[in-house]
All heavy atoms as TSV, in Angstrom:
chain	resi	resn	atom	element	x	y	z
A	1	TRP	N	N	-40.979	-44.397	7.981
A	1	TRP	CA	C	-40.424	-43.568	6.924
A	1	TRP	C	C	-41.011	-42.175	6.949
A	1	TRP	O	O	-40.317	-41.213	6.632
A	1	TRP	CB	C	-40.636	-44.212	5.561
A	1	TRP	CG	C	-39.658	-45.327	5.329
A	1	TRP	CD1	C	-39.935	-46.655	5.286
A	1	TRP	CD2	C	-38.259	-45.204	5.126
A	1	TRP	NE1	N	-38.775	-47.354	5.037
A	1	TRP	CE2	C	-37.732	-46.488	4.928
A	1	TRP	CE3	C	-37.382	-44.121	5.051
A	1	TRP	CZ2	C	-36.387	-46.736	4.675
A	1	TRP	CZ3	C	-36.042	-44.381	4.813
A	1	TRP	CH2	C	-35.563	-45.647	4.632
A	2	ASP	N	N	-42.275	-42.077	7.293
A	2	ASP	CA	C	-42.892	-40.734	7.327
A	2	ASP	C	C	-42.144	-39.823	8.281
A	2	ASP	O	O	-41.894	-38.661	7.957
A	2	ASP	CB	C	-44.376	-40.841	7.726
A	2	ASP	CG	C	-45.236	-41.450	6.653
A	2	ASP	OD1	O	-44.767	-41.543	5.486
A	2	ASP	OD2	O	-46.349	-41.870	6.963
A	3	ALA	N	N	-41.782	-40.339	9.448
A	3	ALA	CA	C	-41.062	-39.546	10.440
A	3	ALA	C	C	-39.661	-39.152	9.905
A	3	ALA	O	O	-39.204	-38.030	10.133
A	3	ALA	CB	C	-40.962	-40.279	11.757
A	4	ALA	N	N	-39.017	-40.100	9.240
A	4	ALA	CA	C	-37.679	-39.802	8.693
A	4	ALA	C	C	-37.754	-38.702	7.629
A	4	ALA	O	O	-36.930	-37.758	7.626
A	4	ALA	CB	C	-37.066	-41.077	8.092
A	5	TYR	N	N	-38.721	-38.788	6.750
A	5	TYR	CA	C	-38.861	-37.741	5.724
A	5	TYR	C	C	-39.230	-36.386	6.358
A	5	TYR	O	O	-38.724	-35.344	5.938
A	5	TYR	CB	C	-39.937	-38.132	4.697
A	5	TYR	CG	C	-39.471	-39.181	3.711
A	5	TYR	CD1	C	-40.087	-40.403	3.628
A	5	TYR	CD2	C	-38.383	-38.935	2.872
A	5	TYR	CE1	C	-39.641	-41.357	2.725
A	5	TYR	CE2	C	-37.941	-39.883	1.984
A	5	TYR	CZ	C	-38.596	-41.101	1.901
A	5	TYR	OH	O	-38.156	-42.050	1.026
A	6	GLU	N	N	-40.110	-36.423	7.347
A	6	GLU	CA	C	-40.488	-35.177	8.016
A	6	GLU	C	C	-39.286	-34.536	8.696
A	6	GLU	O	O	-39.086	-33.325	8.629
A	6	GLU	CB	C	-41.588	-35.450	9.032
A	6	GLU	CG	C	-42.103	-34.215	9.744
A	6	GLU	CD	C	-42.681	-33.180	8.798
A	6	GLU	OE1	O	-43.333	-33.569	7.801
A	6	GLU	OE2	O	-42.482	-31.978	9.057
A	7	ARG	N	N	-38.439	-35.338	9.348
A	7	ARG	CA	C	-37.244	-34.841	10.002
A	7	ARG	C	C	-36.261	-34.233	8.984
A	7	ARG	O	O	-35.723	-33.154	9.213
A	7	ARG	CB	C	-36.572	-35.958	10.797
A	7	ARG	CG	C	-35.394	-35.529	11.641
A	7	ARG	CD	C	-34.861	-36.640	12.531
A	7	ARG	NE	N	-34.578	-37.871	11.795
A	7	ARG	CZ	C	-35.308	-39.005	11.846
A	7	ARG	NH1	N	-36.383	-39.066	12.608
A	7	ARG	NH2	N	-34.961	-40.075	11.143
A	8	GLU	N	N	-36.062	-34.919	7.848
A	8	GLU	CA	C	-35.187	-34.394	6.802
A	8	GLU	C	C	-35.709	-33.047	6.317
A	8	GLU	O	O	-34.959	-32.108	6.142
A	8	GLU	CB	C	-35.119	-35.385	5.649
A	8	GLU	CG	C	-34.413	-36.673	5.966
A	8	GLU	CD	C	-32.934	-36.621	5.722
A	8	GLU	OE1	O	-32.448	-35.646	5.126
A	8	GLU	OE2	O	-32.258	-37.592	6.127
A	9	LEU	N	N	-37.002	-32.968	6.063
A	9	LEU	CA	C	-37.591	-31.739	5.538
A	9	LEU	C	C	-37.463	-30.621	6.560
A	9	LEU	O	O	-37.096	-29.490	6.209
A	9	LEU	CB	C	-39.073	-31.950	5.184
A	9	LEU	CG	C	-39.816	-30.739	4.668
A	9	LEU	CD1	C	-39.181	-30.201	3.418
A	9	LEU	CD2	C	-41.278	-31.105	4.423
A	10	GLN	N	N	-37.729	-30.892	7.815
A	10	GLN	CA	C	-37.643	-29.876	8.860
A	10	GLN	C	C	-36.220	-29.382	9.015
A	10	GLN	O	O	-35.986	-28.168	9.132
A	10	GLN	CB	C	-38.164	-30.412	10.194
A	10	GLN	CG	C	-38.355	-29.327	11.214
A	10	GLN	CD	C	-39.373	-28.289	10.809
A	10	GLN	OE1	O	-40.468	-28.624	10.386
A	10	GLN	NE2	N	-39.000	-27.040	10.875
A	11	THR	N	N	-35.249	-30.283	8.987
A	11	THR	CA	C	-33.847	-29.896	9.097
A	11	THR	C	C	-33.450	-28.986	7.933
A	11	THR	O	O	-32.784	-27.979	8.098
A	11	THR	CB	C	-32.951	-31.131	9.155
A	11	THR	OG1	O	-33.327	-31.924	10.268
A	11	THR	CG2	C	-31.490	-30.764	9.252
A	12	PHE	N	N	-33.884	-29.344	6.732
A	12	PHE	CA	C	-33.585	-28.536	5.552
A	12	PHE	C	C	-34.203	-27.155	5.688
A	12	PHE	O	O	-33.561	-26.132	5.418
A	12	PHE	CB	C	-34.060	-29.228	4.267
A	12	PHE	CG	C	-33.795	-28.406	3.050
A	12	PHE	CD1	C	-32.477	-28.266	2.570
A	12	PHE	CD2	C	-34.798	-27.754	2.368
A	12	PHE	CE1	C	-32.212	-27.504	1.449
A	12	PHE	CE2	C	-34.533	-27.007	1.243
A	12	PHE	CZ	C	-33.246	-26.883	0.794
A	13	GLN	N	N	-35.449	-27.103	6.127
A	13	GLN	CA	C	-36.117	-25.800	6.272
A	13	GLN	C	C	-35.479	-24.959	7.355
A	13	GLN	O	O	-35.379	-23.755	7.221
A	13	GLN	CB	C	-37.599	-26.018	6.556
A	13	GLN	CG	C	-38.365	-26.542	5.344
A	13	GLN	CD	C	-39.788	-26.933	5.674
A	13	GLN	OE1	O	-40.179	-27.098	6.824
A	13	GLN	NE2	N	-40.596	-27.102	4.633
A	14	ASP	N	N	-35.039	-25.589	8.440
A	14	ASP	CA	C	-34.460	-24.877	9.579
A	14	ASP	C	C	-33.064	-24.357	9.274
A	14	ASP	O	O	-32.769	-23.176	9.550
A	14	ASP	CB	C	-34.380	-25.767	10.813
A	14	ASP	CG	C	-35.746	-26.053	11.414
A	14	ASP	OD1	O	-36.718	-25.365	11.050
A	14	ASP	OD2	O	-35.839	-26.965	12.254
A	15	ILE	N	N	-32.190	-25.197	8.721
A	15	ILE	CA	C	-30.792	-24.796	8.567
A	15	ILE	C	C	-30.209	-24.999	7.174
A	15	ILE	O	O	-29.027	-24.761	6.959
A	15	ILE	CB	C	-29.893	-25.499	9.619
A	15	ILE	CG1	C	-29.968	-27.030	9.449
A	15	ILE	CG2	C	-30.257	-25.077	11.031
A	15	ILE	CD1	C	-28.977	-27.778	10.341
A	16	GLY	N	N	-31.033	-25.479	6.233
A	16	GLY	CA	C	-30.548	-25.644	4.875
A	16	GLY	C	C	-29.693	-26.893	4.672
A	16	GLY	O	O	-29.097	-27.059	3.620
A	17	ASP	N	N	-29.631	-27.762	5.670
A	17	ASP	CA	C	-28.834	-28.982	5.547
A	17	ASP	C	C	-29.652	-30.013	4.758
A	17	ASP	O	O	-30.739	-30.406	5.160
A	17	ASP	CB	C	-28.515	-29.545	6.928
A	17	ASP	CG	C	-27.659	-30.792	6.878
A	17	ASP	OD1	O	-27.223	-31.195	5.800
A	17	ASP	OD2	O	-27.409	-31.379	7.958
A	18	THR	N	N	-29.096	-30.457	3.628
A	18	THR	CA	C	-29.821	-31.407	2.774
A	18	THR	C	C	-29.762	-32.798	3.319
A	18	THR	O	O	-30.431	-33.697	2.817
A	18	THR	CB	C	-29.246	-31.386	1.343
A	18	THR	OG1	O	-27.852	-31.646	1.412
A	18	THR	CG2	C	-29.522	-30.076	0.657
A	19	GLY	N	N	-28.952	-33.051	4.330
A	19	GLY	CA	C	-28.873	-34.390	4.906
A	19	GLY	C	C	-27.954	-35.314	4.135
A	19	GLY	O	O	-27.178	-34.901	3.282
A	20	GLU	N	N	-28.102	-36.566	4.431
A	20	GLU	CA	C	-27.258	-37.592	3.819
A	20	GLU	C	C	-27.598	-37.763	2.334
A	20	GLU	O	O	-28.748	-37.756	1.958
A	20	GLU	CB	C	-27.486	-38.921	4.536
A	20	GLU	CG	C	-26.670	-40.043	4.005
A	20	GLU	CD	C	-26.962	-41.345	4.740
A	20	GLU	OE1	O	-27.608	-41.334	5.785
A	20	GLU	OE2	O	-26.548	-42.371	4.235
A	21	ILE	N	N	-26.565	-37.883	1.514
A	21	ILE	CA	C	-26.757	-38.210	0.129
A	21	ILE	C	C	-26.872	-39.740	0.081
A	21	ILE	O	O	-25.895	-40.450	0.225
A	21	ILE	CB	C	-25.600	-37.721	-0.760
A	21	ILE	CG1	C	-25.488	-36.211	-0.616
A	21	ILE	CG2	C	-25.793	-38.141	-2.214
A	21	ILE	CD1	C	-24.262	-35.628	-1.299
A	22	TRP	N	N	-28.080	-40.232	-0.049
A	22	TRP	CA	C	-28.377	-41.654	0.179
A	22	TRP	C	C	-27.566	-42.607	-0.657
A	22	TRP	O	O	-27.229	-43.690	-0.232
A	22	TRP	CB	C	-29.861	-41.904	-0.006
A	22	TRP	CG	C	-30.696	-41.301	1.087
A	22	TRP	CD1	C	-30.322	-40.361	2.017
A	22	TRP	CD2	C	-32.063	-41.559	1.341
A	22	TRP	NE1	N	-31.358	-40.045	2.818
A	22	TRP	CE2	C	-32.461	-40.767	2.428
A	22	TRP	CE3	C	-33.010	-42.401	0.756
A	22	TRP	CZ2	C	-33.726	-40.786	2.948
A	22	TRP	CZ3	C	-34.293	-42.392	1.280
A	22	TRP	CH2	C	-34.640	-41.625	2.361
A	23	PHE	N	N	-27.302	-42.257	-1.889
A	23	PHE	CA	C	-26.592	-43.188	-2.753
A	23	PHE	C	C	-25.172	-42.703	-3.094
A	23	PHE	O	O	-24.558	-43.179	-4.024
A	23	PHE	CB	C	-27.395	-43.442	-4.047
A	23	PHE	CG	C	-28.721	-44.062	-3.738
A	23	PHE	CD1	C	-29.871	-43.293	-3.728
A	23	PHE	CD2	C	-28.799	-45.403	-3.434
A	23	PHE	CE1	C	-31.103	-43.876	-3.426
A	23	PHE	CE2	C	-30.017	-45.989	-3.128
A	23	PHE	CZ	C	-31.172	-45.227	-3.120
A	24	GLY	N	N	-24.693	-41.754	-2.328
A	24	GLY	CA	C	-23.329	-41.273	-2.482
A	24	GLY	C	C	-23.213	-40.097	-3.461
A	24	GLY	O	O	-23.941	-40.013	-4.428
A	25	GLU	N	N	-22.308	-39.227	-3.134
A	25	GLU	CA	C	-22.107	-38.019	-3.961
A	25	GLU	C	C	-21.623	-38.396	-5.384
A	25	GLU	O	O	-22.028	-37.758	-6.348
A	25	GLU	CB	C	-21.096	-37.110	-3.295
A	25	GLU	CG	C	-20.994	-35.761	-3.998
A	25	GLU	CD	C	-20.169	-34.782	-3.209
A	25	GLU	OE1	O	-19.895	-35.001	-2.017
A	25	GLU	OE2	O	-19.811	-33.757	-3.806
A	26	GLU	N	N	-20.828	-39.435	-5.477
A	26	GLU	CA	C	-20.327	-39.833	-6.817
A	26	GLU	C	C	-21.486	-40.236	-7.750
A	26	GLU	O	O	-21.481	-39.933	-8.942
A	26	GLU	CB	C	-19.326	-40.958	-6.705
A	26	GLU	CG	C	-18.751	-41.399	-8.044
A	26	GLU	CD	C	-18.123	-40.275	-8.860
A	26	GLU	OE1	O	-17.525	-39.348	-8.301
A	26	GLU	OE2	O	-18.226	-40.318	-10.115
A	27	SER	N	N	-22.488	-40.905	-7.224
A	27	SER	CA	C	-23.658	-41.274	-8.032
A	27	SER	C	C	-24.372	-40.028	-8.554
A	27	SER	O	O	-24.759	-39.949	-9.710
A	27	SER	CB	C	-24.633	-42.104	-7.230
A	27	SER	OG	O	-24.074	-43.347	-6.889
A	28	MET	N	N	-24.492	-39.053	-7.663
A	28	MET	CA	C	-25.132	-37.784	-8.043
A	28	MET	C	C	-24.324	-37.065	-9.124
A	28	MET	O	O	-24.874	-36.599	-10.124
A	28	MET	CB	C	-25.285	-36.910	-6.803
A	28	MET	CG	C	-26.075	-35.663	-7.030
A	28	MET	SD	S	-26.406	-34.757	-5.524
A	28	MET	CE	C	-24.778	-34.374	-4.975
A	29	VAL	N	N	-23.051	-37.033	-8.958
A	29	VAL	CA	C	-22.156	-36.376	-9.926
A	29	VAL	C	C	-22.235	-37.067	-11.278
A	29	VAL	O	O	-22.283	-36.435	-12.330
A	29	VAL	CB	C	-20.709	-36.316	-9.396
A	29	VAL	CG1	C	-19.734	-35.868	-10.467
A	29	VAL	CG2	C	-20.629	-35.399	-8.188
A	30	ARG	N	N	-22.275	-38.414	-11.266
A	30	ARG	CA	C	-22.397	-39.166	-12.535
A	30	ARG	C	C	-23.686	-38.810	-13.270
A	30	ARG	O	O	-23.682	-38.679	-14.503
A	30	ARG	CB	C	-22.365	-40.667	-12.258
A	30	ARG	CG	C	-20.973	-41.225	-12.131
A	30	ARG	CD	C	-20.900	-42.743	-12.268
A	30	ARG	NE	N	-21.965	-43.450	-11.634
A	30	ARG	CZ	C	-21.939	-43.992	-10.413
A	30	ARG	NH1	N	-20.833	-43.881	-9.699
A	30	ARG	NH2	N	-22.937	-44.640	-9.941
A	31	ILE	N	N	-24.764	-38.666	-12.555
A	31	ILE	CA	C	-26.045	-38.301	-13.191
A	31	ILE	C	C	-25.949	-36.934	-13.809
A	31	ILE	O	O	-26.379	-36.709	-14.947
A	31	ILE	CB	C	-27.211	-38.393	-12.185
A	31	ILE	CG1	C	-27.430	-39.841	-11.785
A	31	ILE	CG2	C	-28.470	-37.773	-12.771
A	31	ILE	CD1	C	-28.375	-40.036	-10.616
A	32	ILE	N	N	-25.381	-35.987	-13.094
A	32	ILE	CA	C	-25.229	-34.601	-13.591
A	32	ILE	C	C	-24.361	-34.589	-14.834
A	32	ILE	O	O	-24.676	-33.961	-15.824
A	32	ILE	CB	C	-24.740	-33.667	-12.502
A	32	ILE	CG1	C	-25.804	-33.518	-11.420
A	32	ILE	CG2	C	-24.341	-32.312	-13.089
A	32	ILE	CD1	C	-25.361	-32.809	-10.170
A	33	ARG	N	N	-23.246	-35.339	-14.778
A	33	ARG	CA	C	-22.362	-35.419	-15.978
A	33	ARG	C	C	-23.079	-36.010	-17.158
A	33	ARG	O	O	-22.913	-35.589	-18.292
A	33	ARG	CB	C	-21.116	-36.261	-15.647
A	33	ARG	CG	C	-20.099	-35.519	-14.833
A	33	ARG	CD	C	-18.804	-36.319	-14.810
A	33	ARG	NE	N	-18.047	-35.990	-13.641
A	33	ARG	CZ	C	-17.474	-36.871	-12.824
A	33	ARG	NH1	N	-17.548	-38.159	-13.063
A	33	ARG	NH2	N	-16.813	-36.462	-11.764
A	34	TRP	N	N	-23.888	-37.054	-16.895
A	34	TRP	CA	C	-24.637	-37.701	-18.002
A	34	TRP	C	C	-25.597	-36.710	-18.624
A	34	TRP	O	O	-25.714	-36.644	-19.855
A	34	TRP	CB	C	-25.381	-38.924	-17.472
A	34	TRP	CG	C	-26.053	-39.707	-18.541
A	34	TRP	CD1	C	-25.534	-40.772	-19.210
A	34	TRP	CD2	C	-27.358	-39.516	-19.068
A	34	TRP	NE1	N	-26.429	-41.234	-20.130
A	34	TRP	CE2	C	-27.578	-40.466	-20.067
A	34	TRP	CE3	C	-28.377	-38.587	-18.811
A	34	TRP	CZ2	C	-28.765	-40.568	-20.793
A	34	TRP	CZ3	C	-29.547	-38.660	-19.564
A	34	TRP	CH2	C	-29.728	-39.639	-20.527
A	35	LEU	N	N	-26.311	-35.966	-17.804
A	35	LEU	CA	C	-27.240	-34.953	-18.305
A	35	LEU	C	C	-26.517	-33.923	-19.182
A	35	LEU	O	O	-27.005	-33.544	-20.261
A	35	LEU	CB	C	-27.956	-34.244	-17.171
A	35	LEU	CG	C	-28.937	-35.094	-16.334
A	35	LEU	CD1	C	-29.325	-34.372	-15.063
A	35	LEU	CD2	C	-30.128	-35.493	-17.153
A	36	GLU	N	N	-25.362	-33.494	-18.707
A	36	GLU	CA	C	-24.568	-32.532	-19.504
A	36	GLU	C	C	-24.048	-33.113	-20.795
A	36	GLU	O	O	-24.157	-32.532	-21.870
A	36	GLU	CB	C	-23.409	-31.984	-18.649
A	36	GLU	CG	C	-23.828	-31.152	-17.475
A	36	GLU	CD	C	-22.703	-30.828	-16.513
A	36	GLU	OE1	O	-21.664	-31.500	-16.535
A	36	GLU	OE2	O	-22.884	-29.895	-15.743
A	37	LYS	N	N	-23.500	-34.341	-20.719
A	37	LYS	CA	C	-22.941	-35.006	-21.881
A	37	LYS	C	C	-23.966	-35.203	-22.987
A	37	LYS	O	O	-23.682	-35.066	-24.173
A	37	LYS	CB	C	-22.340	-36.355	-21.473
A	37	LYS	CG	C	-21.769	-37.166	-22.636
A	37	LYS	CD	C	-21.218	-38.477	-22.159
A	37	LYS	CE	C	-20.714	-39.312	-23.326
A	37	LYS	NZ	N	-20.207	-40.589	-22.889
A	38	HIS	N	N	-25.193	-35.549	-22.571
A	38	HIS	CA	C	-26.255	-35.824	-23.538
A	38	HIS	C	C	-27.055	-34.576	-23.870
A	38	HIS	O	O	-28.091	-34.676	-24.574
A	38	HIS	CB	C	-27.153	-36.955	-23.023
A	38	HIS	CG	C	-26.432	-38.253	-23.040
A	38	HIS	ND1	N	-25.640	-38.694	-22.000
A	38	HIS	CD2	C	-26.346	-39.205	-24.014
A	38	HIS	CE1	C	-25.133	-39.877	-22.310
A	38	HIS	NE2	N	-25.538	-40.200	-23.516
A	39	LYS	N	N	-26.581	-33.442	-23.378
A	39	LYS	CA	C	-27.196	-32.144	-23.698
A	39	LYS	C	C	-28.704	-32.139	-23.472
A	39	LYS	O	O	-29.483	-31.682	-24.326
A	39	LYS	CB	C	-26.860	-31.720	-25.128
A	39	LYS	CG	C	-25.370	-31.498	-25.340
A	39	LYS	CD	C	-25.076	-31.090	-26.770
A	39	LYS	CE	C	-23.683	-30.695	-27.046
A	39	LYS	NZ	N	-22.566	-31.363	-26.630
A	40	VAL	N	N	-29.087	-32.673	-22.318
A	40	VAL	CA	C	-30.497	-32.672	-21.966
A	40	VAL	C	C	-30.928	-31.215	-21.773
A	40	VAL	O	O	-30.261	-30.446	-21.051
A	40	VAL	CB	C	-30.720	-33.484	-20.629
A	40	VAL	CG1	C	-32.148	-33.385	-20.183
A	40	VAL	CG2	C	-30.311	-34.932	-20.849
A	41	PRO	N	N	-31.992	-30.816	-22.447
A	41	PRO	CA	C	-32.410	-29.387	-22.371
A	41	PRO	C	C	-32.659	-28.948	-20.914
A	41	PRO	O	O	-33.162	-29.721	-20.101
A	41	PRO	CB	C	-33.716	-29.375	-23.180
A	41	PRO	CG	C	-33.592	-30.535	-24.097
A	41	PRO	CD	C	-32.833	-31.579	-23.344
A	42	LEU	N	N	-32.287	-27.720	-20.610
A	42	LEU	CA	C	-32.411	-27.190	-19.265
A	42	LEU	C	C	-33.853	-27.110	-18.790
A	42	LEU	O	O	-34.103	-27.114	-17.588
A	42	LEU	CB	C	-31.727	-25.815	-19.156
A	42	LEU	CG	C	-30.232	-25.809	-19.413
A	42	LEU	CD1	C	-29.697	-24.393	-19.372
A	42	LEU	CD2	C	-29.504	-26.697	-18.414
A	43	ASP	N	N	-34.780	-27.051	-19.711
A	43	ASP	CA	C	-36.195	-26.968	-19.295
A	43	ASP	C	C	-36.887	-28.313	-19.299
A	43	ASP	O	O	-38.108	-28.413	-19.210
A	43	ASP	CB	C	-36.952	-25.989	-20.212
A	43	ASP	CG	C	-36.962	-26.400	-21.671
A	43	ASP	OD1	O	-36.239	-27.348	-22.036
A	43	ASP	OD2	O	-37.699	-25.783	-22.455
A	44	SER	N	N	-36.105	-29.402	-19.315
A	44	SER	CA	C	-36.664	-30.751	-19.262
A	44	SER	C	C	-37.268	-31.029	-17.871
A	44	SER	O	O	-36.790	-30.516	-16.857
A	44	SER	CB	C	-35.606	-31.806	-19.509
A	44	SER	OG	O	-35.095	-31.691	-20.817
A	45	SER	N	N	-38.314	-31.825	-17.866
A	45	SER	CA	C	-38.897	-32.251	-16.592
A	45	SER	C	C	-38.072	-33.375	-16.017
A	45	SER	O	O	-37.530	-34.209	-16.760
A	45	SER	CB	C	-40.339	-32.722	-16.812
A	45	SER	OG	O	-41.150	-31.673	-17.264
A	46	VAL	N	N	-37.991	-33.457	-14.710
A	46	VAL	CA	C	-37.249	-34.533	-14.044
A	46	VAL	C	C	-38.167	-35.168	-13.013
A	46	VAL	O	O	-38.777	-34.483	-12.187
A	46	VAL	CB	C	-36.004	-33.972	-13.308
A	46	VAL	CG1	C	-35.306	-35.055	-12.534
A	46	VAL	CG2	C	-35.043	-33.331	-14.332
A	47	LEU	N	N	-38.306	-36.470	-13.089
A	47	LEU	CA	C	-39.092	-37.237	-12.123
A	47	LEU	C	C	-38.115	-37.970	-11.207
A	47	LEU	O	O	-37.340	-38.807	-11.684
A	47	LEU	CB	C	-40.016	-38.203	-12.868
A	47	LEU	CG	C	-40.919	-39.053	-11.987
A	47	LEU	CD1	C	-41.855	-38.186	-11.166
A	47	LEU	CD2	C	-41.720	-40.014	-12.868
A	48	ASP	N	N	-38.150	-37.630	-9.933
A	48	ASP	CA	C	-37.215	-38.212	-8.963
A	48	ASP	C	C	-38.010	-39.077	-8.000
A	48	ASP	O	O	-38.592	-38.575	-7.051
A	48	ASP	CB	C	-36.520	-37.074	-8.250
A	48	ASP	CG	C	-35.464	-37.552	-7.259
A	48	ASP	OD1	O	-35.084	-38.730	-7.319
A	48	ASP	OD2	O	-35.042	-36.742	-6.422
A	49	ILE	N	N	-38.079	-40.348	-8.276
A	49	ILE	CA	C	-38.880	-41.270	-7.454
A	49	ILE	C	C	-37.939	-42.324	-6.851
A	49	ILE	O	O	-37.237	-43.008	-7.573
A	49	ILE	CB	C	-39.971	-41.980	-8.274
A	49	ILE	CG1	C	-40.974	-40.960	-8.799
A	49	ILE	CG2	C	-40.665	-43.031	-7.425
A	49	ILE	CD1	C	-42.054	-41.550	-9.652
A	50	GLY	N	N	-37.979	-42.423	-5.534
A	50	GLY	CA	C	-37.249	-43.473	-4.854
A	50	GLY	C	C	-35.752	-43.380	-4.963
A	50	GLY	O	O	-35.065	-44.376	-4.878
A	51	THR	N	N	-35.238	-42.155	-5.100
A	51	THR	CA	C	-33.776	-42.009	-5.248
A	51	THR	C	C	-33.144	-41.308	-4.036
A	51	THR	O	O	-32.031	-40.832	-4.133
A	51	THR	CB	C	-33.439	-41.218	-6.521
A	51	THR	OG1	O	-34.054	-39.940	-6.442
A	51	THR	CG2	C	-33.917	-41.964	-7.760
A	52	GLY	N	N	-33.872	-41.233	-2.968
A	52	GLY	CA	C	-33.280	-40.618	-1.760
A	52	GLY	C	C	-34.095	-39.438	-1.268
A	52	GLY	O	O	-35.329	-39.416	-1.391
A	53	ASN	N	N	-33.429	-38.469	-0.734
A	53	ASN	CA	C	-34.109	-37.357	-0.079
A	53	ASN	C	C	-34.174	-36.082	-0.929
A	53	ASN	O	O	-34.476	-35.032	-0.418
A	53	ASN	CB	C	-33.438	-37.048	1.264
A	53	ASN	CG	C	-31.991	-36.616	1.105
A	53	ASN	OD1	O	-31.470	-36.573	0.008
A	53	ASN	ND2	N	-31.352	-36.304	2.212
A	54	GLY	N	N	-33.944	-36.202	-2.214
A	54	GLY	CA	C	-34.103	-35.050	-3.105
A	54	GLY	C	C	-32.883	-34.188	-3.278
A	54	GLY	O	O	-32.946	-33.126	-3.883
A	55	VAL	N	N	-31.735	-34.618	-2.756
A	55	VAL	CA	C	-30.524	-33.813	-2.855
A	55	VAL	C	C	-30.154	-33.560	-4.319
A	55	VAL	O	O	-29.734	-32.487	-4.655
A	55	VAL	CB	C	-29.333	-34.464	-2.091
A	55	VAL	CG1	C	-28.050	-33.716	-2.311
A	55	VAL	CG2	C	-29.646	-34.545	-0.606
A	56	LEU	N	N	-30.351	-34.588	-5.141
A	56	LEU	CA	C	-30.030	-34.402	-6.572
A	56	LEU	C	C	-30.844	-33.242	-7.164
A	56	LEU	O	O	-30.310	-32.419	-7.893
A	56	LEU	CB	C	-30.291	-35.679	-7.373
A	56	LEU	CG	C	-30.143	-35.565	-8.894
A	56	LEU	CD1	C	-28.726	-35.168	-9.283
A	56	LEU	CD2	C	-30.545	-36.860	-9.562
A	57	LEU	N	N	-32.121	-33.185	-6.847
A	57	LEU	CA	C	-32.963	-32.097	-7.377
A	57	LEU	C	C	-32.511	-30.756	-6.853
A	57	LEU	O	O	-32.492	-29.766	-7.610
A	57	LEU	CB	C	-34.418	-32.348	-7.019
A	57	LEU	CG	C	-35.028	-33.602	-7.615
A	57	LEU	CD1	C	-36.488	-33.759	-7.158
A	57	LEU	CD2	C	-34.976	-33.587	-9.132
A	58	VAL	N	N	-32.112	-30.690	-5.603
A	58	VAL	CA	C	-31.597	-29.439	-5.026
A	58	VAL	C	C	-30.337	-29.019	-5.792
A	58	VAL	O	O	-30.176	-27.838	-6.118
A	58	VAL	CB	C	-31.324	-29.585	-3.525
A	58	VAL	CG1	C	-30.608	-28.365	-2.955
A	58	VAL	CG2	C	-32.633	-29.836	-2.760
A	59	GLU	N	N	-29.462	-29.957	-6.073
A	59	GLU	CA	C	-28.238	-29.651	-6.812
A	59	GLU	C	C	-28.548	-29.186	-8.237
A	59	GLU	O	O	-27.937	-28.243	-8.732
A	59	GLU	CB	C	-27.305	-30.863	-6.838
A	59	GLU	CG	C	-26.681	-31.203	-5.528
A	59	GLU	CD	C	-25.765	-30.122	-5.018
A	59	GLU	OE1	O	-25.018	-29.528	-5.788
A	59	GLU	OE2	O	-25.820	-29.847	-3.800
A	60	LEU	N	N	-29.510	-29.836	-8.882
A	60	LEU	CA	C	-29.890	-29.422	-10.252
A	60	LEU	C	C	-30.421	-27.992	-10.260
A	60	LEU	O	O	-30.100	-27.188	-11.144
A	60	LEU	CB	C	-30.896	-30.380	-10.836
A	60	LEU	CG	C	-30.362	-31.764	-11.196
A	60	LEU	CD1	C	-31.512	-32.680	-11.641
A	60	LEU	CD2	C	-29.275	-31.715	-12.254
A	61	VAL	N	N	-31.238	-27.649	-9.291
A	61	VAL	CA	C	-31.739	-26.264	-9.205
A	61	VAL	C	C	-30.603	-25.292	-8.998
A	61	VAL	O	O	-30.547	-24.239	-9.634
A	61	VAL	CB	C	-32.781	-26.158	-8.060
A	61	VAL	CG1	C	-33.096	-24.702	-7.749
A	61	VAL	CG2	C	-34.056	-26.901	-8.415
A	62	GLY	N	N	-29.620	-25.648	-8.152
A	62	GLY	CA	C	-28.457	-24.790	-7.924
A	62	GLY	C	C	-27.667	-24.579	-9.202
A	62	GLY	O	O	-27.226	-23.462	-9.490
A	63	ILE	N	N	-27.511	-25.613	-10.000
A	63	ILE	CA	C	-26.792	-25.508	-11.249
A	63	ILE	C	C	-27.565	-24.593	-12.194
A	63	ILE	O	O	-26.957	-23.707	-12.845
A	63	ILE	CB	C	-26.603	-26.898	-11.893
A	63	ILE	CG1	C	-25.584	-27.678	-11.082
A	63	ILE	CG2	C	-26.140	-26.775	-13.346
A	63	ILE	CD1	C	-25.494	-29.142	-11.445
A	64	LEU	N	N	-28.859	-24.737	-12.289
A	64	LEU	CA	C	-29.652	-23.891	-13.196
A	64	LEU	C	C	-29.606	-22.427	-12.745
A	64	LEU	O	O	-29.547	-21.530	-13.583
A	64	LEU	CB	C	-31.104	-24.382	-13.206
A	64	LEU	CG	C	-31.333	-25.690	-13.946
A	64	LEU	CD1	C	-32.784	-26.152	-13.754
A	64	LEU	CD2	C	-31.013	-25.546	-15.416
A	65	GLN	N	N	-29.629	-22.164	-11.451
A	65	GLN	CA	C	-29.605	-20.804	-10.950
A	65	GLN	C	C	-28.239	-20.147	-11.204
A	65	GLN	O	O	-28.158	-18.944	-11.299
A	65	GLN	CB	C	-29.948	-20.753	-9.474
A	65	GLN	CG	C	-31.410	-21.068	-9.227
A	65	GLN	CD	C	-31.755	-21.117	-7.754
A	65	GLN	OE1	O	-30.878	-21.273	-6.885
A	65	GLN	NE2	N	-33.036	-21.012	-7.451
A	66	SER	N	N	-27.209	-20.966	-11.320
A	66	SER	CA	C	-25.860	-20.372	-11.510
A	66	SER	C	C	-25.558	-20.056	-12.980
A	66	SER	O	O	-24.543	-19.463	-13.263
A	66	SER	CB	C	-24.804	-21.322	-10.959
A	66	SER	OG	O	-24.726	-22.516	-11.768
A	67	LEU	N	N	-26.419	-20.459	-13.866
A	67	LEU	CA	C	-26.209	-20.208	-15.299
A	67	LEU	C	C	-26.570	-18.799	-15.700
A	67	LEU	O	O	-27.315	-18.126	-15.165
A	67	LEU	CB	C	-27.021	-21.205	-16.159
A	67	LEU	CG	C	-26.621	-22.652	-15.977
A	67	LEU	CD1	C	-27.527	-23.559	-16.797
A	67	LEU	CD2	C	-25.181	-22.895	-16.400
């Protein structure tokens, strides 16, 4: 797993490719919709453990930067 994570990180740093969305894009979209529906404050902390390669966190940062 260490090599897989290192490869994902290196690819992201080299070309900005976030890699595979491990649990599917629809799962990620559902989480974002849930956060919006429940009006979770934008400055809330998010703990992302065991949910893939961090694509959800990258998307959340993108959403915050676009506001």
